[in-house]
TORPA-4810 file (N, C-alpha, C, O; in nm, 3 decimals):
<nodes>
NODE_1_0.085_-0.119_0.000_0.000_0.000_0.000_0.088_0.124_0.000_0.187_0.131_0.073_M
NODE_2_0.053_0.221_-0.081_0.120_0.349_-0.082_0.093_0.420_0.050_-0.014_0.404_0.109_T
NODE_3_0.189_0.496_0.097_0.174_0.567_0.224_0.091_0.693_0.205_0.121_0.774_0.118_T
NODE_4_-0.015_0.710_0.285_-0.095_0.833_0.275_-0.013_0.956_0.312_0.078_0.950_0.394_P
NODE_5_-0.047_1.067_0.251_0.013_1.196_0.280_-0.065_1.262_0.392_-0.188_1.260_0.392_T
NODE_6_0.006_1.320_0.489_-0.058_1.397_0.596_-0.043_1.544_0.560_0.067_1.591_0.530_I
NODE_7_-0.154_1.616_0.562_-0.149_1.759_0.526_-0.259_1.836_0.596_-0.351_1.779_0.655_R
NODE_8_-0.248_1.968_0.587_-0.352_2.058_0.637_-0.462_2.064_0.531_-0.432_2.081_0.412_V
NODE_9_-0.588_2.049_0.570_-0.695_2.055_0.469_-0.716_2.197_0.419_-0.677_2.295_0.483_P
NODE_10_-0.778_2.206_0.302_-0.818_2.336_0.248_-0.969_2.336_0.230_-1.037_2.237_0.261_N
NODE_11_-1.022_2.446_0.181_-1.168_2.462_0.172_-1.233_2.352_0.088_-1.346_2.312_0.116_A
NODE_12_-1.163_2.303_-0.013_-1.224_2.199_-0.098_-1.234_2.064_-0.025_-1.302_1.974_-0.072_S
NODE_13_-1.167_2.051_0.090_-1.172_1.927_0.168_-1.288_1.922_0.267_-1.312_1.817_0.327_D
NODE_14_-1.360_2.031_0.285_-1.464_2.036_0.388_-1.570_1.927_0.368_-1.607_1.862_0.466_I
NODE_15_-1.621_1.903_0.248_-1.717_1.792_0.233_-1.657_1.657_0.273_-1.726_1.573_0.331_P
NODE_16_-1.530_1.635_0.243_-1.463_1.512_0.284_-1.449_1.501_0.434_-1.463_1.392_0.490_G
NODE_17_-1.423_1.613_0.502_-1.416_1.613_0.648_-1.551_1.574_0.706_-1.560_1.495_0.800_L
NODE_18_-1.657_1.632_0.650_-1.792_1.599_0.695_-1.822_1.451_0.672_-1.884_1.386_0.756_A
NODE_19_-1.778_1.399_0.560_-1.801_1.258_0.529_-1.728_1.168_0.629_-1.784_1.068_0.673_S
NODE_20_-1.605_1.202_0.666_-1.533_1.123_0.766_-1.600_1.133_0.902_-1.602_1.036_0.977_L
NODE_21_-1.655_1.250_0.933_-1.728_1.265_1.060_-1.851_1.174_1.061_-1.881_1.113_1.163_R
NODE_22_-1.920_1.166_0.949_-2.036_1.077_0.939_-1.993_0.932_0.959_-2.058_0.857_1.032_V
NODE_23_-1.884_0.892_0.894_-1.836_0.755_0.908_-1.799_0.724_1.053_-1.829_0.617_1.105_K
NODE_24_-1.733_0.821_1.119_-1.701_0.805_1.261_-1.829_0.784_1.342_-1.838_0.692_1.423_Y
NODE_25_-1.929_0.870_1.320_-2.054_0.863_1.396_-2.126_0.731_1.372_-2.180_0.671_1.464_A
NODE_26_-2.126_0.687_1.248_-2.193_0.561_1.217_-2.123_0.443_1.284_-2.188_0.350_1.332_E
NODE_27_-1.991_0.447_1.287_-1.915_0.337_1.346_-1.911_0.342_1.499_-1.934_0.241_1.565_E
NODE_28_-1.883_0.459_1.554_-1.861_0.471_1.698_-1.987_0.499_1.778_-2.000_0.456_1.892_Q
NODE_29_-2.079_0.571_1.719_-2.199_0.614_1.791_-2.325_0.543_1.745_-2.433_0.566_1.799_K
NODE_30_-2.311_0.456_1.644_-2.425_0.384_1.589_-2.536_0.480_1.549_-2.654_0.457_1.575_D
NODE_31_-2.495_0.589_1.483_-2.587_0.693_1.438_-2.583_0.696_1.286_-2.475_0.698_1.227_V
NODE_32_-2.697_0.697_1.224_-2.704_0.704_1.079_-2.730_0.847_1.035_-2.811_0.917_1.095_S
NODE_33_-2.662_0.888_0.932_-2.684_1.022_0.877_-2.785_1.020_0.763_-2.811_1.123_0.701_A
NODE_34_-2.840_0.904_0.736_-2.929_0.888_0.620_-3.045_0.988_0.620_-3.080_1.042_0.515_A
NODE_35_-3.104_1.013_0.736_-3.218_1.102_0.741_-3.184_1.248_0.768_-3.273_1.332_0.777_G
NODE_36_-3.056_1.278_0.781_-3.013_1.414_0.816_-2.970_1.488_0.690_-2.851_1.499_0.660_D
NODE_37_-3.067_1.538_0.618_-3.039_1.607_0.491_-2.969_1.741_0.512_-2.915_1.798_0.417_K
NODE_38_-2.970_1.791_0.634_-2.912_1.922_0.665_-2.771_1.911_0.725_-2.711_2.013_0.761_D
NODE_39_-2.717_1.789_0.734_-2.589_1.771_0.803_-2.475_1.851_0.741_-2.400_1.917_0.813_F
NODE_40_-2.461_1.848_0.609_-2.349_1.919_0.546_-2.355_2.068_0.575_-2.253_2.130_0.603_Q
NODE_41_-2.474_2.127_0.570_-2.487_2.270_0.600_-2.447_2.298_0.744_-2.377_2.395_0.772_R
NODE_42_-2.493_2.212_0.837_-2.460_2.231_0.978_-2.310_2.211_1.003_-2.250_2.284_1.082_R
NODE_43_-2.251_2.113_0.934_-2.107_2.091_0.948_-2.031_2.212_0.895_-1.938_2.260_0.960_F
NODE_44_-2.070_2.262_0.777_-2.004_2.380_0.720_-2.012_2.499_0.815_-1.913_2.570_0.835_D
NODE_45_-2.129_2.521_0.874_-2.146_2.633_0.968_-2.057_2.615_1.091_-1.993_2.709_1.136_A
NODE_46_-2.053_2.492_1.144_-1.967_2.463_1.259_-1.820_2.483_1.222_-1.744_2.544_1.297_W
NODE_47_-1.780_2.431_1.107_-1.641_2.444_1.061_-1.601_2.591_1.056_-1.495_2.629_1.106_Y
NODE_48_-1.684_2.673_0.996_-1.653_2.816_0.985_-1.654_2.885_1.120_-1.570_2.970_1.147_N
NODE_49_-1.749_2.849_1.206_-1.759_2.912_1.338_-1.640_2.878_1.428_-1.605_2.957_1.516_A
NODE_50_-1.579_2.762_1.407_-1.470_2.718_1.495_-1.332_2.729_1.430_-1.233_2.688_1.489_T
NODE_51_-1.325_2.783_1.310_-1.200_2.785_1.234_-1.085_2.850_1.311_-0.972_2.802_1.303_A
NODE_52_-1.110_2.957_1.383_-1.003_3.029_1.453_-0.943_2.949_1.568_-0.830_2.974_1.609_A
NODE_53_-1.017_2.853_1.619_-0.968_2.775_1.734_-0.951_2.627_1.699_-0.947_2.542_1.788_V
NODE_54_-0.941_2.598_1.572_-0.928_2.459_1.527_-0.797_2.436_1.454_-0.745_2.524_1.386_S
NODE_55_-0.745_2.316_1.470_-0.632_2.267_1.391_-0.675_2.133_1.333_-0.733_2.050_1.403_C
NODE_56_-0.648_2.114_1.207_-0.684_1.991_1.137_-0.562_1.932_1.068_-0.472_2.005_1.027_W
NODE_57_-0.560_1.802_1.055_-0.469_1.732_0.967_-0.549_1.620_0.904_-0.633_1.558_0.969_R
NODE_58_-0.522_1.594_0.777_-0.590_1.486_0.708_-0.487_1.392_0.648_-0.374_1.432_0.618_I
NODE_59_-0.527_1.269_0.631_-0.448_1.170_0.559_-0.516_1.147_0.425_-0.635_1.119_0.418_A
NODE_60_-0.437_1.160_0.320_-0.492_1.149_0.185_-0.413_1.045_0.106_-0.290_1.041_0.112_E
NODE_61_-0.484_0.963_0.034_-0.423_0.862_-0.050_-0.497_0.861_-0.184_-0.618_0.839_-0.189_L
NODE_62_-0.424_0.886_-0.291_-0.483_0.888_-0.424_-0.604_0.982_-0.430_-0.708_0.947_-0.485_D
NODE_63_-0.588_1.100_-0.374_-0.691_1.205_-0.373_-0.816_1.166_-0.297_-0.924_1.221_-0.321_Q
NODE_64_-0.804_1.070_-0.205_-0.915_1.029_-0.120_-0.876_1.051_0.025_-0.768_1.011_0.067_T
NODE_65_-0.964_1.115_0.102_-0.938_1.134_0.244_-0.963_1.002_0.316_-1.072_0.945_0.309_L
NODE_66_-0.860_0.954_0.385_-0.871_0.825_0.453_-0.859_0.838_0.604_-0.881_0.740_0.676_V
NODE_67_-0.825_0.956_0.653_-0.813_0.978_0.797_-0.814_1.125_0.829_-0.786_1.210_0.744_G
NODE_68_-0.847_1.155_0.955_-0.858_1.295_0.998_-0.830_1.305_1.147_-0.861_1.214_1.224_V
NODE_69_-0.772_1.416_1.186_-0.761_1.451_1.328_-0.796_1.599_1.341_-0.756_1.681_1.259_V
NODE_70_-0.871_1.630_1.446_-0.910_1.768_1.476_-0.872_1.800_1.619_-0.893_1.719_1.709_H
NODE_71_-0.816_1.919_1.640_-0.779_1.964_1.774_-0.830_2.106_1.795_-0.806_2.195_1.713_M
NODE_72_-0.899_2.126_1.907_-0.934_2.262_1.948_-0.816_2.324_2.019_-0.747_2.257_2.097_F
NODE_73_-0.793_2.451_1.993_-0.688_2.526_2.062_-0.749_2.599_2.180_-0.839_2.681_2.164_K
NODE_74_-0.700_2.569_2.298_-0.743_2.642_2.417_-0.628_2.736_2.454_-0.524_2.693_2.503_H
NODE_75_-0.650_2.862_2.430_-0.549_2.963_2.460_-0.578_3.022_2.596_-0.683_3.082_2.618_L
NODE_76_-0.484_3.005_2.687_-0.505_3.058_2.821_-0.505_3.211_2.820_-0.439_3.274_2.737_R
NODE_77_-0.579_3.267_2.913_-0.588_3.411_2.925_-0.452_3.467_2.968_-0.390_3.414_3.060_M
NODE_78_-0.404_3.573_2.902_-0.273_3.627_2.939_-0.273_3.689_3.079_-0.376_3.734_3.130_P
NODE_79_-0.157_3.688_3.138_-0.135_3.758_3.265_-0.008_3.840_3.249_0.077_3.806_3.166_I
NODE_80_0.009_3.946_3.326_0.126_4.032_3.310_0.258_3.955_3.329_0.271_3.873_3.420_P
NODE_81_0.353_3.983_3.244_0.489_3.931_3.252_0.500_3.780_3.245_0.595_3.722_3.298_N
NODE_82_0.404_3.716_3.180_0.406_3.571_3.171_0.328_3.527_3.048_0.217_3.576_3.025_Y
NODE_83_0.384_3.437_2.971_0.313_3.380_2.857_0.250_3.249_2.903_0.321_3.149_2.919_D
NODE_84_0.120_3.248_2.923_0.056_3.128_2.978_0.039_3.013_2.879_0.004_2.903_2.920_P
NODE_85_0.064_3.036_2.751_0.053_2.928_2.653_-0.090_2.880_2.637_-0.184_2.960_2.631_G
NODE_86_-0.106_2.751_2.630_-0.238_2.692_2.612_-0.225_2.542_2.607_-0.123_2.485_2.643_G
NODE_87_-0.331_2.480_2.562_-0.331_2.336_2.546_-0.428_2.299_2.434_-0.512_2.380_2.394_W
NODE_88_-0.416_2.177_2.386_-0.501_2.130_2.278_-0.596_2.023_2.327_-0.564_1.947_2.419_G
NODE_89_-0.711_2.016_2.264_-0.807_1.911_2.293_-0.840_1.841_2.162_-0.900_1.900_2.072_Y
NODE_90_-0.801_1.715_2.152_-0.830_1.637_2.032_-0.976_1.593_2.040_-1.015_1.516_2.128_V
NODE_91_-1.056_1.643_1.947_-1.199_1.611_1.948_-1.234_1.501_1.849_-1.342_1.443_1.857_S
NODE_92_-1.145_1.471_1.756_-1.172_1.366_1.659_-1.041_1.313_1.604_-0.955_1.389_1.559_L
NODE_93_-1.026_1.183_1.607_-0.922_1.111_1.534_-0.992_0.992_1.472_-1.046_0.907_1.542_L
NODE_94_-0.991_0.987_1.340_-1.061_0.879_1.271_-0.982_0.837_1.148_-0.938_0.920_1.069_Y
NODE_95_-0.966_0.707_1.135_-0.905_0.646_1.017_-1.005_0.543_0.965_-1.057_0.462_1.042_V
NODE_96_-1.030_0.546_0.835_-1.122_0.449_0.778_-1.071_0.307_0.805_-0.950_0.282_0.798_Q
NODE_97_-1.161_0.215_0.835_-1.121_0.080_0.878_-1.019_0.010_0.789_-0.928_-0.056_0.839_P
NODE_98_-1.032_0.024_0.658_-0.941_-0.047_0.569_-0.799_0.009_0.569_-0.709_-0.050_0.509_E
NODE_99_-0.777_0.124_0.635_-0.644_0.186_0.642_-0.584_0.177_0.782_-0.478_0.234_0.808_Y
NODE_100_-0.650_0.107_0.871_-0.601_0.094_1.008_-0.494_-0.016_1.017_-0.481_-0.101_0.929_R
NODE_101_-0.418_-0.009_1.127_-0.319_-0.112_1.154_-0.183_-0.087_1.091_-0.095_-0.173_1.098_G
NODE_102_-0.164_0.027_1.029_-0.038_0.061_0.964_0.027_0.186_1.024_0.119_0.242_0.965_N
NODE_103_-0.021_0.228_1.141_0.038_0.345_1.206_-0.016_0.479_1.162_0.037_0.583_1.201_G
NODE_104_-0.121_0.480_1.080_-0.174_0.606_1.028_-0.235_0.691_1.139_-0.216_0.813_1.141_L
NODE_105_-0.308_0.629_1.231_-0.365_0.705_1.343_-0.255_0.772_1.425_-0.268_0.888_1.464_G
NODE_106_-0.148_0.699_1.451_-0.035_0.755_1.527_0.031_0.869_1.450_0.072_0.968_1.509_A
NODE_107_0.041_0.855_1.317_0.100_0.962_1.236_0.013_1.088_1.239_0.066_1.199_1.249_R
NODE_108_-0.118_1.072_1.231_-0.208_1.187_1.240_-0.195_1.254_1.377_-0.188_1.376_1.387_L
NODE_109_-0.193_1.172_1.481_-0.181_1.225_1.617_-0.049_1.299_1.633_-0.045_1.407_1.692_L
NODE_110_0.059_1.242_1.582_0.190_1.308_1.591_0.189_1.442_1.517_0.248_1.539_1.564_Q
NODE_111_0.122_1.448_1.402_0.115_1.573_1.326_0.044_1.682_1.405_0.086_1.797_1.405_A
NODE_112_-0.065_1.646_1.474_-0.138_1.746_1.551_-0.062_1.784_1.678_-0.071_1.897_1.724_I
NODE_113_0.013_1.688_1.734_0.097_1.718_1.850_0.209_1.815_1.813_0.244_1.903_1.891_E
NODE_114_0.264_1.799_1.693_0.367_1.892_1.645_0.310_2.033_1.633_0.376_2.131_1.667_Q
NODE_115_0.187_2.042_1.586_0.121_2.173_1.578_0.102_2.231_1.717_0.129_2.349_1.740_E
NODE_116_0.057_2.149_1.811_0.038_2.196_1.949_0.171_2.244_2.007_0.176_2.348_2.074_A
NODE_117_0.275_2.171_1.981_0.408_2.211_2.031_0.453_2.343_1.969_0.509_2.429_2.038_S
NODE_118_0.429_2.358_1.840_0.470_2.483_1.773_0.391_2.603_1.825_0.438_2.717_1.815_S
NODE_119_0.273_2.578_1.878_0.192_2.686_1.937_0.232_2.714_2.082_0.177_2.806_2.144_L
NODE_120_0.324_2.638_2.136_0.368_2.657_2.274_0.277_2.593_2.377_0.280_2.631_2.494_G
NODE_121_0.195_2.498_2.334_0.102_2.436_2.427_0.177_2.345_2.524_0.281_2.287_2.491_F
NODE_122_0.122_2.333_2.645_0.185_2.251_2.748_0.134_2.108_2.748_0.198_2.020_2.807_S
NODE_123_0.020_2.083_2.684_-0.035_1.947_2.684_-0.142_1.933_2.577_-0.194_2.031_2.523_K
NODE_124_-0.173_1.808_2.550_-0.283_1.773_2.462_-0.372_1.677_2.539_-0.324_1.577_2.594_V
NODE_125_-0.500_1.708_2.543_-0.598_1.626_2.614_-0.692_1.561_2.514_-0.705_1.607_2.401_L
NODE_126_-0.757_1.455_2.557_-0.861_1.393_2.476_-0.946_1.303_2.564_-0.908_1.270_2.676_L
NODE_127_-1.058_1.264_2.511_-1.149_1.173_2.580_-1.171_1.054_2.487_-1.262_1.056_2.405_N
NODE_128_-1.089_0.949_2.500_-1.092_0.842_2.400_-1.209_0.747_2.415_-1.265_0.730_2.523_P
NODE_129_-1.244_0.686_2.303_-1.337_0.574_2.309_-1.259_0.456_2.366_-1.136_0.454_2.364_T
NODE_130_-1.332_0.359_2.416_-1.266_0.240_2.471_-1.182_0.170_2.365_-1.072_0.122_2.393_E
NODE_131_-1.233_0.166_2.244_-1.163_0.100_2.134_-1.032_0.171_2.099_-0.935_0.106_2.059_K
NODE_132_-1.028_0.304_2.112_-0.910_0.381_2.074_-0.807_0.395_2.185_-0.694_0.436_2.160_A
NODE_133_-0.844_0.363_2.308_-0.754_0.383_2.422_-0.618_0.316_2.403_-0.517_0.378_2.436_T
NODE_134_-0.610_0.192_2.353_-0.477_0.132_2.334_-0.386_0.215_2.241_-0.266_0.225_2.265_P
NODE_135_-0.442_0.272_2.135_-0.364_0.357_2.046_-0.305_0.474_2.123_-0.186_0.503_2.112_L
NODE_136_-0.389_0.541_2.201_-0.341_0.657_2.275_-0.236_0.618_2.379_-0.139_0.691_2.400_Y
NODE_137_-0.254_0.504_2.442_-0.152_0.457_2.537_-0.020_0.432_2.465_0.086_0.469_2.516_H
NODE_138_-0.024_0.369_2.347_0.099_0.346_2.270_0.167_0.477_2.231_0.289_0.483_2.217_R
NODE_139_0.087_0.582_2.216_0.141_0.713_2.177_0.181_0.798_2.298_0.216_0.915_2.282_C
NODE_140_0.175_0.741_2.419_0.224_0.811_2.538_0.119_0.883_2.621_0.155_0.952_2.716_G
NODE_141_-0.007_0.868_2.588_-0.113_0.934_2.666_-0.142_0.854_2.792_-0.143_0.731_2.791_Y
NODE_142_-0.166_0.927_2.901_-0.194_0.866_3.030_-0.314_0.937_3.092_-0.345_1.050_3.055_R
NODE_143_-0.383_0.871_3.186_-0.496_0.937_3.253_-0.451_1.067_3.320_-0.342_1.075_3.377_P
NODE_144_-0.536_1.166_3.313_-0.507_1.295_3.378_-0.539_1.285_3.526_-0.634_1.219_3.567_A
NODE_145_-0.458_1.352_3.605_-0.485_1.352_3.748_-0.503_1.494_3.802_-0.514_1.515_3.922_D
NODE_146_-0.507_1.590_3.711_-0.514_1.728_3.757_-0.637_1.804_3.706_-0.645_1.926_3.722_S
NODE_147_-0.731_1.735_3.646_-0.850_1.802_3.594_-0.974_1.751_3.665_-0.985_1.634_3.702_H
NODE_148_-1.066_1.841_3.684_-1.195_1.806_3.742_-1.301_1.824_3.634_-1.287_1.907_3.544_L
NODE_149_-1.405_1.746_3.643_-1.514_1.754_3.547_-1.646_1.770_3.623_-1.670_1.702_3.723_V
NODE_150_-1.728_1.859_3.575_-1.864_1.871_3.626_-1.957_1.840_3.510_-1.967_1.918_3.416_H
NODE_151_-2.024_1.727_3.517_-2.113_1.688_3.408_-2.247_1.756_3.426_-2.308_1.752_3.533_K
NODE_152_-2.292_1.818_3.318_-2.420_1.887_3.317_-2.530_1.790_3.277_-2.504_1.687_3.215_L
NODE_153_-2.651_1.824_3.314_-2.765_1.741_3.276_-2.774_1.737_3.124_-2.760_1.840_3.059_A
NODE_154_-2.798_1.620_3.068_-2.807_1.612_2.922_-2.928_1.687_2.870_-3.033_1.694_2.934_P
NODE_155_-2.911_1.744_2.753_-3.022_1.811_2.686_-3.044_1.741_2.553_-2.952_1.686_2.494_T
NODE_156_-3.165_1.744_2.508_-3.197_1.685_2.381_-3.219_1.798_2.282_-3.300_1.888_2.303_T
NODE_157_-3.143_1.791_2.175_-3.154_1.892_2.071_-3.187_1.824_1.939_-3.129_1.721_1.907_R
NODE_158_-3.278_1.881_1.864_-3.306_1.822_1.733_-3.183_1.837_1.643_-3.107_1.933_1.658_P
NODE_159_-3.163_1.745_1.552_-3.046_1.746_1.464_-3.034_1.875_1.386_-2.922_1.919_1.356_A
NODE_160_-3.145_1.936_1.352_-3.139_2.059_1.272_-3.158_2.182_1.357_-3.155_2.294_1.304_T
NODE_161_-3.176_2.166_1.486_-3.204_2.279_1.573_-3.078_2.351_1.618_-2.966_2.303_1.602_G
NODE_162_-3.102_2.467_1.677_-2.992_2.545_1.734_-3.028_2.581_1.876_-3.018_2.697_1.917_T
NODE_163_-3.072_2.481_1.951_-3.114_2.504_2.089_-3.000_2.566_2.169_-2.883_2.535_2.147_A
NODE_164_-3.035_2.652_2.261_-2.935_2.717_2.346_-2.866_2.614_2.432_-2.925_2.513_2.472_A
NODE_165_-2.742_2.640_2.459_-2.664_2.548_2.543_-2.685_2.577_2.687_-2.627_2.509_2.772_R
</nodes>
């Protein structure tokens, strides 16, 4: 197999990013996009709304997107005489099943970690699925011991709605 190229996506890749997100949701969340005719528009709106705080890398083989990683940039609030840096949150790492097992997920993760490092971030966080946890462990990720979480009551939002958070 030819080695996929890892690169930063451009505007023409947005439909492919949405398609990989659908594949992730269908595989990991058992959610079908078949009835969601508005998904591409909602994905495009989200992509544009989060562009300033997002980092992406894609894996491409023969002009086909075969993997993706997305990281949110959390920039800490500045304080006088100190550069507080920031940290990254990986919200999506997905490789199509037929391209798994060759280190592509690790390569995508490494590419986004390099971006985080170049931004001066002190860490990269994520919330892995059970299936992906071994990959993250192999890549050096360990459970966090310094963060607290307060889970909010779940809300139900229609797929096409824009309910307040």
